[in-house]
N, C-alpha and C positions, 0 to 999 in steps of 0.2 A: 859485661864485667862490671862488678860493684866496686865503688870506691866510697871511703867514708867522707861524710860532710864535717863530722867533728870527731876529734881524738881525746880521749882521757886518759888520765894515769891510772885511775882506779874506778872500778864499775860503780861504786857508792858515790862518785861525784856525779854522775848522770842524774838529772832531776826528771823523775818519771812523769810528773804533772807537765813539765814543758814539753817533753815528748808528745803527750796526748794532745797538749794544745796546738802543737805544729801539725797535728793530724797524722802522725807517726802511728801505726797500727801493730808495728811488730819491730823486733829487733833480733839480730843474729849475733851470738856471742860464741867465742872461741873458748874452749875449755882449758887446754894446755897453756899453764903460766899465764891465764887471764882469769878464769874462775877457780881453777884449783892450782896450788903450787906444785913444786917438783916432788912433793911427798905425797901428792894424789889427795890432799886434804882440802876440802871446801869450807872457808871459814864462815861463822854464823853471820858476819856482816854481808857477805855476798849471797848467801843463802836467803837471808831476810830481803835483800834487794830483788832478788829473782821472783821470790813469792810475792812480793808487794806489786811487781811490775804485772805478773799474772792476776792477781786479784783485782787490779785496776784496769784490766781488759787487754793488756798488750800481749801479742802472741810472742812467746820467747822461743827462739830455735837456737838450739845447742849444737855447735859445729865442732868437730873434732877428728883428728887422724886416728885417734884411738878406737878400739872396738867397741860397739854398741853395749856388748855385755858388761863391760869395765864402767861404762857411763851409768848404767841401770842401778849399779851398786851405790853410785854417789847421788842420783837424782831421782825424783819420784816417778811414778808411772804417768803423770800428767805432763811429763816434759816431751818436747817435740825434738828429735835428733835430725840433723841435716847430714 
């Protein structure tokens, strides 16, 4: 069972450099009402954060109860789905 060590209200509040300094190599993100809103829209800020995390070497795992095909329409082919 996984439990969070920290909880944030918005993904943009998470400091990527601090994660890396702590030795964190990857992050699991829930899609529904976390990365996308109820309208299935990924904001530019959230997309920028995810892309920056990947560019800086973090593995980003996207978790959702939604179907994978629906996620592929929102995220690029370099995303990992759990």
